[in-house]
Short mmCIF file of the C-alpha atoms (twelve columns), coordinates in Angstrom:
data_MODEL
# 
_entry.id   MODEL 
# 
loop_
_atom_site.group_PDB 
_atom_site.id 
_atom_site.type_symbol 
_atom_site.label_atom_id 
_atom_site.label_alt_id 
_atom_site.label_comp_id 
_atom_site.label_asym_id 
_atom_site.label_seq_id 
_atom_site.Cartn_x 
_atom_site.Cartn_y 
_atom_site.Cartn_z 
_atom_site.pdbx_PDB_model_num 
ATOM 1   C CA . UNK A 1   16.575  -5.221  -34.381 1 
ATOM 2   C CA . UNK A 2   13.343  -6.462  -32.797 1 
ATOM 3   C CA . UNK A 3   10.812  -3.673  -32.449 1 
ATOM 4   C CA . UNK A 4   10.456  -4.330  -28.727 1 
ATOM 5   C CA . UNK A 5   14.155  -3.488  -28.393 1 
ATOM 6   C CA . UNK A 6   13.819  -0.093  -30.059 1 
ATOM 7   C CA . UNK A 7   16.805  2.166   -29.496 1 
ATOM 8   C CA . UNK A 8   15.352  5.547   -28.559 1 
ATOM 9   C CA . UNK A 9   18.636  7.204   -29.451 1 
ATOM 10  C CA . UNK A 10  18.456  6.291   -33.145 1 
ATOM 11  C CA . UNK A 11  14.930  6.816   -34.442 1 
ATOM 12  C CA . UNK A 12  11.791  8.833   -33.855 1 
ATOM 13  C CA . UNK A 13  9.289   6.826   -31.842 1 
ATOM 14  C CA . UNK A 14  5.703   7.433   -30.775 1 
ATOM 15  C CA . UNK A 15  4.596   6.359   -27.311 1 
ATOM 16  C CA . UNK A 16  1.874   6.569   -24.712 1 
ATOM 17  C CA . UNK A 17  2.099   6.787   -20.948 1 
ATOM 18  C CA . UNK A 18  0.208   4.358   -18.725 1 
ATOM 19  C CA . UNK A 19  -0.690  5.865   -15.364 1 
ATOM 20  C CA . UNK A 20  -3.256  3.232   -14.347 1 
ATOM 21  C CA . UNK A 21  -0.829  0.317   -14.084 1 
ATOM 22  C CA . UNK A 22  -3.158  -1.564  -11.716 1 
ATOM 23  C CA . UNK A 23  -5.580  -2.331  -14.540 1 
ATOM 24  C CA . UNK A 24  -2.935  -4.451  -16.256 1 
ATOM 25  C CA . UNK A 25  -1.354  -5.957  -13.148 1 
ATOM 26  C CA . UNK A 26  -4.589  -7.110  -11.529 1 
ATOM 27  C CA . UNK A 27  -4.015  -5.154  -8.334  1 
ATOM 28  C CA . UNK A 28  -6.159  -2.636  -6.496  1 
ATOM 29  C CA . UNK A 29  -5.924  1.038   -7.336  1 
ATOM 30  C CA . UNK A 30  -4.112  3.169   -4.747  1 
ATOM 31  C CA . UNK A 31  -6.024  5.627   -2.603  1 
ATOM 32  C CA . UNK A 32  -6.924  8.741   -4.518  1 
ATOM 33  C CA . UNK A 33  -5.501  12.148  -3.684  1 
ATOM 34  C CA . UNK A 34  -8.381  14.477  -2.897  1 
ATOM 35  C CA . UNK A 35  -8.248  17.979  -1.457  1 
ATOM 36  C CA . UNK A 36  -7.719  18.409  1.391   1 
ATOM 37  C CA . UNK A 37  -4.783  15.999  1.220   1 
ATOM 38  C CA . UNK A 38  -5.628  14.622  4.659   1 
ATOM 39  C CA . UNK A 39  -8.694  13.034  3.080   1 
ATOM 40  C CA . UNK A 40  -7.839  10.055  0.875   1 
ATOM 41  C CA . UNK A 41  -10.306 7.399   -0.135  1 
ATOM 42  C CA . UNK A 42  -10.145 4.296   -2.266  1 
ATOM 43  C CA . UNK A 43  -12.391 4.796   -5.276  1 
ATOM 44  C CA . UNK A 44  -13.622 1.762   -7.229  1 
ATOM 45  C CA . UNK A 45  -12.097 1.372   -10.674 1 
ATOM 46  C CA . UNK A 46  -14.721 -0.892  -12.198 1 
ATOM 47  C CA . UNK A 47  -15.063 0.789   -15.564 1 
ATOM 48  C CA . UNK A 48  -12.549 -1.631  -17.119 1 
ATOM 49  C CA . UNK A 49  -13.971 -4.499  -15.016 1 
ATOM 50  C CA . UNK A 50  -10.604 -5.105  -13.381 1 
ATOM 51  C CA . UNK A 51  -11.771 -6.582  -10.076 1 
ATOM 52  C CA . UNK A 52  -9.808  -9.728  -9.314  1 
ATOM 53  C CA . UNK A 53  -11.689 -12.908 -10.046 1 
ATOM 54  C CA . UNK A 54  -13.986 -11.383 -12.681 1 
ATOM 55  C CA . UNK A 55  -13.895 -12.348 -16.320 1 
ATOM 56  C CA . UNK A 56  -14.682 -10.549 -19.553 1 
ATOM 57  C CA . UNK A 57  -16.295 -12.800 -22.176 1 
ATOM 58  C CA . UNK A 58  -14.891 -15.819 -20.400 1 
ATOM 59  C CA . UNK A 59  -11.310 -14.467 -20.387 1 
ATOM 60  C CA . UNK A 60  -9.632  -13.525 -17.089 1 
ATOM 61  C CA . UNK A 61  -9.885  -9.763  -16.688 1 
ATOM 62  C CA . UNK A 62  -6.136  -9.145  -16.427 1 
ATOM 63  C CA . UNK A 63  -5.472  -11.011 -19.648 1 
ATOM 64  C CA . UNK A 64  -8.380  -9.286  -21.368 1 
ATOM 65  C CA . UNK A 65  -7.159  -5.852  -20.319 1 
ATOM 66  C CA . UNK A 66  -3.653  -6.518  -21.611 1 
ATOM 67  C CA . UNK A 67  -4.863  -8.029  -24.877 1 
ATOM 68  C CA . UNK A 68  -7.220  -5.114  -25.500 1 
ATOM 69  C CA . UNK A 69  -4.484  -2.611  -24.752 1 
ATOM 70  C CA . UNK A 70  -1.991  -4.394  -26.984 1 
ATOM 71  C CA . UNK A 71  -4.430  -4.669  -29.876 1 
ATOM 72  C CA . UNK A 72  -5.380  -0.993  -29.638 1 
ATOM 73  C CA . UNK A 73  -1.771  0.180   -29.555 1 
ATOM 74  C CA . UNK A 74  -0.710  -2.178  -32.352 1 
ATOM 75  C CA . UNK A 75  -3.498  -0.970  -34.611 1 
ATOM 76  C CA . UNK A 76  -2.375  2.620   -34.045 1 
ATOM 77  C CA . UNK A 77  1.299   1.722   -34.713 1 
ATOM 78  C CA . UNK A 78  2.385   2.971   -31.283 1 
ATOM 79  C CA . UNK A 79  6.058   2.109   -30.723 1 
ATOM 80  C CA . UNK A 80  6.376   2.091   -26.962 1 
ATOM 81  C CA . UNK A 81  4.640   2.373   -23.615 1 
ATOM 82  C CA . UNK A 82  6.119   4.287   -20.706 1 
ATOM 83  C CA . UNK A 83  4.724   2.982   -17.450 1 
ATOM 84  C CA . UNK A 84  5.168   3.189   -13.694 1 
ATOM 85  C CA . UNK A 85  6.628   0.051   -12.140 1 
ATOM 86  C CA . UNK A 86  5.644   0.949   -8.563  1 
ATOM 87  C CA . UNK A 87  8.003   -0.291  -5.910  1 
ATOM 88  C CA . UNK A 88  5.215   -1.483  -3.619  1 
ATOM 89  C CA . UNK A 89  3.783   -3.825  -6.254  1 
ATOM 90  C CA . UNK A 90  6.869   -5.982  -5.845  1 
ATOM 91  C CA . UNK A 91  7.681   -5.215  -2.217  1 
ATOM 92  C CA . UNK A 92  4.418   -4.311  -0.417  1 
ATOM 93  C CA . UNK A 93  6.143   -3.956  2.984   1 
ATOM 94  C CA . UNK A 94  9.758   -2.970  3.525   1 
ATOM 95  C CA . UNK A 95  12.209  -5.828  3.768   1 
ATOM 96  C CA . UNK A 96  13.972  -6.022  7.163   1 
ATOM 97  C CA . UNK A 97  17.445  -4.512  7.033   1 
ATOM 98  C CA . UNK A 98  19.107  -7.792  7.912   1 
ATOM 99  C CA . UNK A 99  17.523  -9.464  4.868   1 
ATOM 100 C CA . UNK A 100 18.405  -6.838  2.254   1 
ATOM 101 C CA . UNK A 101 21.586  -8.501  1.024   1 
ATOM 102 C CA . UNK A 102 19.774  -11.828 0.837   1 
ATOM 103 C CA . UNK A 103 17.008  -10.196 -1.222  1 
ATOM 104 C CA . UNK A 104 19.567  -8.992  -3.738  1 
ATOM 105 C CA . UNK A 105 20.860  -12.521 -4.165  1 
ATOM 106 C CA . UNK A 106 17.391  -14.019 -4.643  1 
ATOM 107 C CA . UNK A 107 14.315  -12.347 -6.117  1 
ATOM 108 C CA . UNK A 108 10.913  -10.936 -5.341  1 
ATOM 109 C CA . UNK A 109 8.298   -13.669 -4.841  1 
ATOM 110 C CA . UNK A 110 5.736   -11.908 -7.040  1 
ATOM 111 C CA . UNK A 111 5.998   -10.084 -10.361 1 
ATOM 112 C CA . UNK A 112 2.613   -8.459  -11.094 1 
ATOM 113 C CA . UNK A 113 3.891   -6.538  -14.142 1 
ATOM 114 C CA . UNK A 114 4.775   -9.752  -16.006 1 
ATOM 115 C CA . UNK A 115 1.450   -9.900  -17.918 1 
ATOM 116 C CA . UNK A 116 1.897   -6.360  -19.253 1 
ATOM 117 C CA . UNK A 117 5.537   -6.870  -20.226 1 
ATOM 118 C CA . UNK A 118 4.750   -10.153 -21.954 1 
ATOM 119 C CA . UNK A 119 1.707   -8.813  -23.797 1 
ATOM 120 C CA . UNK A 120 3.441   -5.730  -25.120 1 
ATOM 121 C CA . UNK A 121 6.843   -7.102  -26.050 1 
ATOM 122 C CA . UNK A 122 5.450   -10.250 -27.643 1 
ATOM 123 C CA . UNK A 123 3.507   -7.997  -30.010 1 
ATOM 124 C CA . UNK A 124 6.434   -5.764  -30.917 1 
ATOM 125 C CA . UNK A 125 5.689   -2.866  -28.552 1 
ATOM 126 C CA . UNK A 126 8.590   -1.604  -26.474 1 
ATOM 127 C CA . UNK A 127 8.171   -0.714  -22.817 1 
ATOM 128 C CA . UNK A 128 9.966   1.944   -20.787 1 
ATOM 129 C CA . UNK A 129 9.509   1.338   -17.049 1 
ATOM 130 C CA . UNK A 130 9.827   4.143   -14.503 1 
ATOM 131 C CA . UNK A 131 11.950  2.689   -11.694 1 
ATOM 132 C CA . UNK A 132 12.128  3.642   -8.018  1 
ATOM 133 C CA . UNK A 133 9.838   6.662   -8.170  1 
ATOM 134 C CA . UNK A 134 9.609   8.191   -4.698  1 
ATOM 135 C CA . UNK A 135 5.898   9.067   -4.872  1 
ATOM 136 C CA . UNK A 136 4.636   7.987   -1.466  1 
ATOM 137 C CA . UNK A 137 1.710   6.044   -2.979  1 
ATOM 138 C CA . UNK A 138 4.266   3.842   -4.763  1 
ATOM 139 C CA . UNK A 139 6.561   3.086   -1.819  1 
ATOM 140 C CA . UNK A 140 6.524   -0.084  0.313   1 
ATOM 141 C CA . UNK A 141 4.559   0.256   3.520   1 
ATOM 142 C CA . UNK A 142 6.789   1.571   6.283   1 
ATOM 143 C CA . UNK A 143 9.387   3.156   3.992   1 
ATOM 144 C CA . UNK A 144 10.079  6.795   4.857   1 
ATOM 145 C CA . UNK A 145 12.931  8.586   3.170   1 
ATOM 146 C CA . UNK A 146 13.644  10.889  6.134   1 
ATOM 147 C CA . UNK A 147 14.156  8.013   8.570   1 
ATOM 148 C CA . UNK A 148 17.456  7.073   6.941   1 
ATOM 149 C CA . UNK A 149 18.182  8.623   3.521   1 
ATOM 150 C CA . UNK A 150 21.250  6.478   2.884   1 
ATOM 151 C CA . UNK A 151 19.341  3.291   3.670   1 
ATOM 152 C CA . UNK A 152 16.598  4.508   1.343   1 
ATOM 153 C CA . UNK A 153 19.178  4.799   -1.450  1 
ATOM 154 C CA . UNK A 154 20.430  1.281   -0.761  1 
ATOM 155 C CA . UNK A 155 16.901  -0.099  -0.833  1 
ATOM 156 C CA . UNK A 156 16.134  1.735   -4.097  1 
ATOM 157 C CA . UNK A 157 19.325  0.343   -5.625  1 
ATOM 158 C CA . UNK A 158 18.462  -3.240  -4.736  1 
ATOM 159 C CA . UNK A 159 14.918  -2.802  -6.017  1 
ATOM 160 C CA . UNK A 160 16.235  -1.416  -9.317  1 
ATOM 161 C CA . UNK A 161 18.730  -4.229  -9.791  1 
ATOM 162 C CA . UNK A 162 16.072  -6.884  -9.239  1 
ATOM 163 C CA . UNK A 163 13.748  -5.354  -11.848 1 
ATOM 164 C CA . UNK A 164 16.440  -4.915  -14.485 1 
ATOM 165 C CA . UNK A 165 17.654  -8.459  -13.879 1 
ATOM 166 C CA . UNK A 166 14.135  -9.783  -14.361 1 
ATOM 167 C CA . UNK A 167 13.314  -7.986  -17.601 1 
ATOM 168 C CA . UNK A 168 16.629  -7.175  -19.295 1 
ATOM 169 C CA . UNK A 169 16.029  -9.724  -22.052 1 
ATOM 170 C CA . UNK A 170 12.907  -7.804  -23.133 1 
ATOM 171 C CA . UNK A 171 13.463  -4.234  -21.955 1 
ATOM 172 C CA . UNK A 172 16.368  -2.030  -23.037 1 
ATOM 173 C CA . UNK A 173 15.339  1.443   -21.864 1 
ATOM 174 C CA . UNK A 174 14.803  2.370   -18.217 1 
ATOM 175 C CA . UNK A 175 13.821  5.653   -16.609 1 
ATOM 176 C CA . UNK A 176 15.223  6.200   -13.120 1 
ATOM 177 C CA . UNK A 177 13.115  8.243   -10.677 1 
ATOM 178 C CA . UNK A 178 10.843  10.980  -12.013 1 
ATOM 179 C CA . UNK A 179 11.340  14.701  -12.658 1 
ATOM 180 C CA . UNK A 180 14.175  15.247  -10.160 1 
ATOM 181 C CA . UNK A 181 14.160  18.980  -10.946 1 
ATOM 182 C CA . UNK A 182 10.507  19.226  -9.874  1 
ATOM 183 C CA . UNK A 183 10.485  17.454  -6.514  1 
ATOM 184 C CA . UNK A 184 9.440   20.579  -4.646  1 
ATOM 185 C CA . UNK A 185 6.258   20.740  -6.763  1 
ATOM 186 C CA . UNK A 186 5.608   17.046  -6.168  1 
ATOM 187 C CA . UNK A 187 5.908   17.690  -2.440  1 
ATOM 188 C CA . UNK A 188 3.533   20.645  -2.621  1 
ATOM 189 C CA . UNK A 189 0.957   18.573  -4.521  1 
ATOM 190 C CA . UNK A 190 1.068   15.816  -1.919  1 
ATOM 191 C CA . UNK A 191 2.736   13.282  -4.206  1 
ATOM 192 C CA . UNK A 192 5.946   12.980  -2.147  1 
ATOM 193 C CA . UNK A 193 6.439   13.187  1.591   1 
ATOM 194 C CA . UNK A 194 9.638   13.875  3.499   1 
ATOM 195 C CA . UNK A 195 11.905  16.889  3.620   1 
ATOM 196 C CA . UNK A 196 14.782  14.920  2.092   1 
ATOM 197 C CA . UNK A 197 13.198  15.529  -1.313  1 
ATOM 198 C CA . UNK A 198 13.536  19.263  -0.764  1 
ATOM 199 C CA . UNK A 199 16.745  20.208  0.912   1 
ATOM 200 C CA . UNK A 200 18.986  17.336  1.980   1 
ATOM 201 C CA . UNK A 201 22.390  18.304  0.494   1 
ATOM 202 C CA . UNK A 202 23.520  15.936  -2.227  1 
ATOM 203 C CA . UNK A 203 20.660  13.474  -1.764  1 
ATOM 204 C CA . UNK A 204 19.334  13.872  -5.301  1 
ATOM 205 C CA . UNK A 205 22.746  13.286  -6.873  1 
ATOM 206 C CA . UNK A 206 23.559  10.277  -4.677  1 
ATOM 207 C CA . UNK A 207 20.210  8.668   -5.422  1 
ATOM 208 C CA . UNK A 208 20.425  9.182   -9.185  1 
ATOM 209 C CA . UNK A 209 24.006  7.915   -9.258  1 
ATOM 210 C CA . UNK A 210 23.047  4.806   -7.310  1 
ATOM 211 C CA . UNK A 211 20.103  4.062   -9.591  1 
ATOM 212 C CA . UNK A 212 22.270  4.641   -12.672 1 
ATOM 213 C CA . UNK A 213 24.922  2.274   -11.360 1 
ATOM 214 C CA . UNK A 214 22.303  -0.365  -10.508 1 
ATOM 215 C CA . UNK A 215 20.957  -0.448  -14.055 1 
ATOM 216 C CA . UNK A 216 24.488  -0.579  -15.467 1 
ATOM 217 C CA . UNK A 217 25.472  -3.425  -13.131 1 
ATOM 218 C CA . UNK A 218 22.663  -5.638  -14.431 1 
ATOM 219 C CA . UNK A 219 22.637  -4.611  -18.100 1 
ATOM 220 C CA . UNK A 220 25.558  -2.502  -19.326 1 
ATOM 221 C CA . UNK A 221 24.030  -2.198  -22.813 1 
ATOM 222 C CA . UNK A 222 20.704  -0.731  -21.753 1 
ATOM 223 C CA . UNK A 223 19.734  2.926   -22.128 1 
ATOM 224 C CA . UNK A 224 19.072  5.016   -19.022 1 
ATOM 225 C CA . UNK A 225 16.670  7.940   -19.073 1 
ATOM 226 C CA . UNK A 226 16.366  10.863  -16.679 1 
ATOM 227 C CA . UNK A 227 13.325  12.996  -17.359 1 
ATOM 228 C CA . UNK A 228 13.000  16.645  -16.392 1 
ATOM 229 C CA . UNK A 229 10.017  18.936  -16.120 1 
ATOM 230 C CA . UNK A 230 10.647  21.031  -19.227 1 
ATOM 231 C CA . UNK A 231 8.422   23.915  -18.180 1 
ATOM 232 C CA . UNK A 232 10.794  24.782  -15.323 1 
ATOM 233 C CA . UNK A 233 12.720  28.036  -15.595 1 
ATOM 234 C CA . UNK A 234 16.108  26.418  -15.006 1 
ATOM 235 C CA . UNK A 235 16.700  22.939  -16.379 1 
ATOM 236 C CA . UNK A 236 20.477  22.718  -15.870 1 
ATOM 237 C CA . UNK A 237 20.769  19.687  -18.206 1 
ATOM 238 C CA . UNK A 238 24.478  19.178  -17.521 1 
ATOM 239 C CA . UNK A 239 23.604  18.478  -13.901 1 
ATOM 240 C CA . UNK A 240 21.627  15.410  -14.942 1 
ATOM 241 C CA . UNK A 241 23.365  14.274  -18.131 1 
ATOM 242 C CA . UNK A 242 25.985  12.274  -16.255 1 
ATOM 243 C CA . UNK A 243 23.283  10.002  -14.865 1 
ATOM 244 C CA . UNK A 244 21.740  8.987   -18.187 1 
ATOM 245 C CA . UNK A 245 22.078  8.169   -21.880 1 
ATOM 246 C CA . UNK A 246 18.874  9.992   -22.843 1 
ATOM 247 C CA . UNK A 247 17.310  13.124  -21.397 1 
ATOM 248 C CA . UNK A 248 13.544  13.162  -21.254 1 
ATOM 249 C CA . UNK A 249 11.579  16.402  -21.138 1 
ATOM 250 C CA . UNK A 250 8.012   16.819  -19.895 1 
ATOM 251 C CA . UNK A 251 5.991   19.672  -21.384 1 
ATOM 252 C CA . UNK A 252 2.568   20.888  -20.272 1 
ATOM 253 C CA . UNK A 253 2.338   24.439  -21.649 1 
ATOM 254 C CA . UNK A 254 -1.437  24.542  -21.254 1 
ATOM 255 C CA . UNK A 255 -1.656  22.990  -17.800 1 
ATOM 256 C CA . UNK A 256 -2.902  26.158  -16.139 1 
ATOM 257 C CA . UNK A 257 -3.949  28.292  -19.109 1 
ATOM 258 C CA . UNK A 258 -6.170  26.556  -21.642 1 
ATOM 259 C CA . UNK A 259 -5.662  29.001  -24.526 1 
ATOM 260 C CA . UNK A 260 -3.921  29.701  -26.736 1 
ATOM 261 C CA . UNK A 261 -2.095  26.480  -27.518 1 
ATOM 262 C CA . UNK A 262 1.517   27.562  -27.600 1 
ATOM 263 C CA . UNK A 263 4.230   25.010  -28.349 1 
ATOM 264 C CA . UNK A 264 7.173   27.394  -28.416 1 
ATOM 265 C CA . UNK A 265 8.513   25.782  -25.218 1 
ATOM 266 C CA . UNK A 266 9.318   22.659  -27.266 1 
ATOM 267 C CA . UNK A 267 12.171  24.523  -28.942 1 
ATOM 268 C CA . UNK A 268 14.184  24.333  -25.739 1 
ATOM 269 C CA . UNK A 269 14.734  20.669  -26.624 1 
ATOM 270 C CA . UNK A 270 17.454  21.601  -29.111 1 
ATOM 271 C CA . UNK A 271 19.284  23.717  -26.552 1 
ATOM 272 C CA . UNK A 272 19.027  20.997  -23.906 1 
ATOM 273 C CA . UNK A 273 20.313  18.312  -26.240 1 
ATOM 274 C CA . UNK A 274 23.302  20.368  -27.351 1 
ATOM 275 C CA . UNK A 275 24.236  21.494  -23.839 1 
ATOM 276 C CA . UNK A 276 23.974  18.011  -22.381 1 
ATOM 277 C CA . UNK A 277 25.421  16.113  -25.342 1 
ATOM 278 C CA . UNK A 278 22.558  13.640  -25.071 1 
ATOM 279 C CA . UNK A 279 19.664  12.550  -27.286 1 
ATOM 280 C CA . UNK A 280 16.330  13.987  -26.169 1 
ATOM 281 C CA . UNK A 281 12.854  12.510  -26.051 1 
ATOM 282 C CA . UNK A 282 9.667   14.206  -24.944 1 
ATOM 283 C CA . UNK A 283 8.751   11.731  -22.230 1 
ATOM 284 C CA . UNK A 284 5.451   13.381  -21.406 1 
ATOM 285 C CA . UNK A 285 3.247   15.960  -22.997 1 
ATOM 286 C CA . UNK A 286 -0.483  16.379  -23.031 1 
ATOM 287 C CA . UNK A 287 -3.512  18.573  -22.740 1 
ATOM 288 C CA . UNK A 288 -6.446  17.873  -20.389 1 
ATOM 289 C CA . UNK A 289 -9.927  17.533  -21.837 1 
ATOM 290 C CA . UNK A 290 -11.312 19.216  -18.705 1 
ATOM 291 C CA . UNK A 291 -12.367 20.652  -16.374 1 
ATOM 292 C CA . UNK A 292 -14.507 22.930  -18.472 1 
ATOM 293 C CA . UNK A 293 -14.463 25.656  -15.851 1 
ATOM 294 C CA . UNK A 294 -10.788 26.202  -16.711 1 
ATOM 295 C CA . UNK A 295 -11.504 26.321  -20.437 1 
ATOM 296 C CA . UNK A 296 -10.140 22.889  -21.333 1 
ATOM 297 C CA . UNK A 297 -12.111 20.727  -23.753 1 
ATOM 298 C CA . UNK A 298 -11.897 17.579  -25.837 1 
ATOM 299 C CA . UNK A 299 -11.687 19.636  -29.013 1 
ATOM 300 C CA . UNK A 300 -8.676  21.566  -27.739 1 
ATOM 301 C CA . UNK A 301 -7.083  18.352  -26.503 1 
ATOM 302 C CA . UNK A 302 -7.313  16.847  -29.986 1 
ATOM 303 C CA . UNK A 303 -5.806  19.978  -31.508 1 
ATOM 304 C CA . UNK A 304 -2.946  19.890  -29.001 1 
ATOM 305 C CA . UNK A 305 -2.171  16.245  -29.759 1 
ATOM 306 C CA . UNK A 306 -1.988  16.887  -33.489 1 
ATOM 307 C CA . UNK A 307 0.124   20.021  -33.245 1 
ATOM 308 C CA . UNK A 308 2.471   18.846  -30.491 1 
ATOM 309 C CA . UNK A 309 3.357   15.625  -32.314 1 
ATOM 310 C CA . UNK A 310 4.172   17.481  -35.500 1 
ATOM 311 C CA . UNK A 311 6.198   20.061  -33.602 1 
ATOM 312 C CA . UNK A 312 8.239   17.368  -31.835 1 
ATOM 313 C CA . UNK A 313 8.750   15.357  -35.029 1 
ATOM 314 C CA . UNK A 314 10.324  18.307  -36.830 1 
ATOM 315 C CA . UNK A 315 12.866  19.111  -34.100 1 
ATOM 316 C CA . UNK A 316 16.122  17.464  -35.160 1 
ATOM 317 C CA . UNK A 317 17.338  16.705  -31.643 1 
ATOM 318 C CA . UNK A 318 14.104  15.015  -30.513 1 
ATOM 319 C CA . UNK A 319 13.915  11.241  -30.968 1 
ATOM 320 C CA . UNK A 320 10.421  10.536  -29.697 1 
ATOM 321 C CA . UNK A 321 7.252   11.774  -28.064 1 
ATOM 322 C CA . UNK A 322 5.108   10.121  -25.395 1 
ATOM 323 C CA . UNK A 323 1.540   11.338  -24.948 1 
ATOM 324 C CA . UNK A 324 0.274   11.692  -21.401 1 
ATOM 325 C CA . UNK A 325 -1.765  9.619   -21.007 1 
ATOM 326 C CA . UNK A 326 -3.518  6.580   -22.475 1 
ATOM 327 C CA . UNK A 327 -6.721  6.632   -20.390 1 
ATOM 328 C CA . UNK A 328 -8.522  8.348   -17.548 1 
ATOM 329 C CA . UNK A 329 -9.435  6.305   -14.486 1 
ATOM 330 C CA . UNK A 330 -11.574 6.443   -11.361 1 
ATOM 331 C CA . UNK A 331 -8.397  7.178   -9.409  1 
ATOM 332 C CA . UNK A 332 -8.322  10.906  -8.680  1 
ATOM 333 C CA . UNK A 333 -5.387  13.246  -8.241  1 
ATOM 334 C CA . UNK A 334 -4.841  16.952  -7.696  1 
ATOM 335 C CA . UNK A 335 -4.784  19.498  -9.319  1 
ATOM 336 C CA . UNK A 336 -8.018  18.555  -11.062 1 
ATOM 337 C CA . UNK A 337 -6.528  18.779  -14.563 1 
ATOM 338 C CA . UNK A 338 -4.632  15.594  -13.724 1 
ATOM 339 C CA . UNK A 339 -7.843  13.605  -14.099 1 
ATOM 340 C CA . UNK A 340 -8.560  14.555  -17.728 1 
ATOM 341 C CA . UNK A 341 -5.375  13.834  -19.669 1 
ATOM 342 C CA . UNK A 342 -6.488  10.469  -21.062 1 
ATOM 343 C CA . UNK A 343 -6.808  9.942   -24.798 1 
ATOM 344 C CA . UNK A 344 -9.449  7.424   -23.745 1 
ATOM 345 C CA . UNK A 345 -12.137 8.029   -21.135 1 
ATOM 346 C CA . UNK A 346 -12.440 5.922   -17.991 1 
ATOM 347 C CA . UNK A 347 -14.735 3.471   -19.799 1 
ATOM 348 C CA . UNK A 348 -12.157 2.789   -22.486 1 
ATOM 349 C CA . UNK A 349 -13.919 4.842   -25.132 1 
ATOM 350 C CA . UNK A 350 -11.637 6.914   -27.377 1 
ATOM 351 C CA . UNK A 351 -11.817 10.676  -27.174 1 
ATOM 352 C CA . UNK A 352 -11.262 12.682  -30.380 1 
ATOM 353 C CA . UNK A 353 -7.614  13.021  -29.334 1 
ATOM 354 C CA . UNK A 354 -7.039  9.279   -29.797 1 
ATOM 355 C CA . UNK A 355 -8.160  9.515   -33.392 1 
ATOM 356 C CA . UNK A 356 -5.839  12.480  -33.925 1 
ATOM 357 C CA . UNK A 357 -2.919  10.597  -32.409 1 
ATOM 358 C CA . UNK A 358 -3.535  7.532   -34.562 1 
ATOM 359 C CA . UNK A 359 -3.754  9.698   -37.683 1 
ATOM 360 C CA . UNK A 360 -0.613  11.687  -36.948 1 
ATOM 361 C CA . UNK A 361 1.405   8.508   -36.348 1 
ATOM 362 C CA . UNK A 362 0.192   7.099   -39.660 1 
ATOM 363 C CA . UNK A 363 1.034   10.315  -41.503 1 
ATOM 364 C CA . UNK A 364 4.488   10.887  -39.995 1 
ATOM 365 C CA . UNK A 365 5.878   7.360   -39.955 1 
# 
């Protein structure tokens, strides 16, 4: 089996999450989320010199960014990258209703994630795209879920089919939506907008089923992932198992309280896997290196990375772990911890946690 077609159901894999997809697609960063939420501004993300038209040592900046990323991950023996594939990168403005069926039969005119997919998979690194996430900063302009929820589901289905069709020869694992058991928290943080995410009866199930069926229609052999916020009180894994082949769990036990580092929550992975009858991966876990006022630090982040990887590796039902996230960026989110999870800083310099991650991969593989 080619390494870029890793089966996450059959081996333990180490991954990283890319949040700053724009660096590798050559597009502008979205507007940052700053409190109060009514105030959003576009912050420059020049630390990686990703402005269109610029070059780094004579190499186009997009190519340089992807080559640097690929080399860094390859040297650390990272198996896979989990990354947003934002809807609005491919469809900046909503397609008129009368042209939807025609869109399904043709294709998007632009594919800005091609450089990243090519760079990673050609160097033996798998990629796990997150499809059709309903974060409002990732939706096509003019698309509002509350205007017509059923039409939203149809649009999301077509979008998903087009992406799987494009990349199915190189990508075999797809995550549909993001943390469907945590949408109320996303709404509260300003990441999603529209009451349909909160209380429209059956909307969540219909959307997940449609996305599942769309992936299956284009590539019946691929693996579908649904990830859940693992810190929630009630996971109800059986509710989501029917929509996926793999259940992902996201753990942030030190999100609000910096000390002590307590990984006991990871043990729920065994219970979830047995109840759902599905393999489990830890899709996201991480520890912020700041802000200091909350007690977070780079030293504690490095300790968390080392201990969390070892904890996950020794749980029989867990097949992989993905560290959140690869690098910080100028793009700002809320709560403020969100801006410190990178194993690299916003200038591409490794924090101590990157060294710990590289070492633990080497020691456990």
